[in-house]
C-alpha positions in Angstrom: -0.3 0.5 0.0 1.8 3.0 -1.0 0.7 5.9 -0.7 1.0 8.5 -3.8 2.4 11.9 -3.5 0.8 13.1 -6.1 -3.1 12.5 -4.9 -2.0 13.9 -1.8 -1.3 17.2 -3.5 -4.2 17.5 -5.6 -6.6 16.9 -2.4 -4.7 19.5 -0.6 -4.1 22.0 -4.0 -8.6 21.6 -3.5 -8.5 22.1 -0.3 -6.6 25.1 -0.1 -8.7 26.3 -3.3 -12.1 25.6 -1.3 -10.0 27.2 1.9 -9.8 30.1 -0.5 -12.8 30.8 -2.1 -14.6 30.4 2.0 -12.6 33.0 3.3 -13.3 35.2 0.0 -17.1 34.3 0.5 -16.9 34.9 4.0 -15.5 38.7 2.9 -18.5 39.3 0.6 -21.1 38.3 3.5 -18.8 41.0 6.1 -19.2 43.2 3.5 -22.9 43.2 2.8 -24.1 42.6 6.1 -22.1 45.9 7.0 -23.7 47.2 4.3 -27.1 46.6 5.5 -26.1 47.2 8.9 -25.5 50.8 7.7 -28.7 51.1 5.8 -30.8 50.3 9.0 -28.2 52.6 10.9 -29.0 55.7 8.1 -32.5 55.3 9.1 -32.5 55.3 12.9 -30.0 58.9 12.9 -32.2 60.3 9.6 -35.5 59.1 12.3 -33.2 60.2 15.3 -32.4 63.5 13.9 -36.0 64.6 12.7 -37.5 63.9 16.2 -34.6 65.6 17.2 -35.6 68.9 15.3 -39.4 68.4 16.1 -38.4 68.7 19.9 -36.1 71.4 18.9 -39.6 74.0 17.2 -41.6 72.7 20.5 -38.1 74.4 22.7 -37.8 77.3 20.3 -41.9 78.1 20.6 -42.0 77.6 24.3 -39.0 79.7 25.0 -39.9 82.6 22.8 -43.5 82.5 24.1 -41.7 82.5 27.7 -39.0 85.6 26.4 -42.1 87.4 25.0 -44.4 87.0 28.7 -40.7 87.7 30.6 -40.4 91.4 28.6 -44.2 92.3 28.9 -43.4 91.8 32.5 -40.3 94.1 32.6 -41.9 96.9 30.2 -45.0 97.1 33.2 -42.8 96.9 35.7 -41.0 100.0 34.4 -44.1 101.7 33.6 -45.1 101.6 37.0 -41.8 102.8 38.6 -42.0 105.5 35.6 -45.1 106.4 37.3 -44.4 106.6 40.7 -41.6 108.7 39.5 -43.5 111.2 38.4 -45.5 111.1 41.1 -43.2 111.8 44.0 -41.4 114.6 41.7 -44.6 116.1 40.4 -46.4 115.7 43.6 -49.6 115.1 41.2 -51.4 111.5 42.1 -51.7 109.6 38.7 -55.2 108.6 40.1 -56.3 111.7 39.7 -55.6 112.6 36.2 -57.5 109.5 34.8 -60.2 111.1 37.4 -60.1 114.6 35.6 -59.7 112.8 32.2 -62.6 111.7 32.7 -64.7 114.1 34.3 -63.3 116.7 31.0 -64.0 113.8 28.5 -67.2 113.9 30.0 -67.9 117.5 30.2 -66.7 117.8 25.9 -69.6 115.4 25.5 -72.0 117.5 27.1 -70.7 120.3 26.0 -71.0 119.0 21.9 -74.9 118.0 22.9 -75.4 121.4 23.7 -74.5 123.1 21.0 -75.9 120.7 18.5 -79.6 121.8 20.9 
């Protein structure tokens, strides 16, 4: 019983070729799988980005409303302080001025009615 070296060499060559082919196919499989996962990640990333943009719009609107309310409150406070300062410096009570304006308006209406008759 003799072992033919040529037969062994041929088997080894076929095994090596099959091993190389399997390695090549495994590499292609890895490449394909990575493309799939990259596509999935891209979809997830786009979805997350869209969600973040929507949330950012909501926060921006809330912030604008909050800032507008704070500006209104600040303007009201400044106006009240200016009126108080005017009243202290002039000695004139702003409520008294409002009452006098109302009386003048009423008198103007009465004079207009009398002039028409």
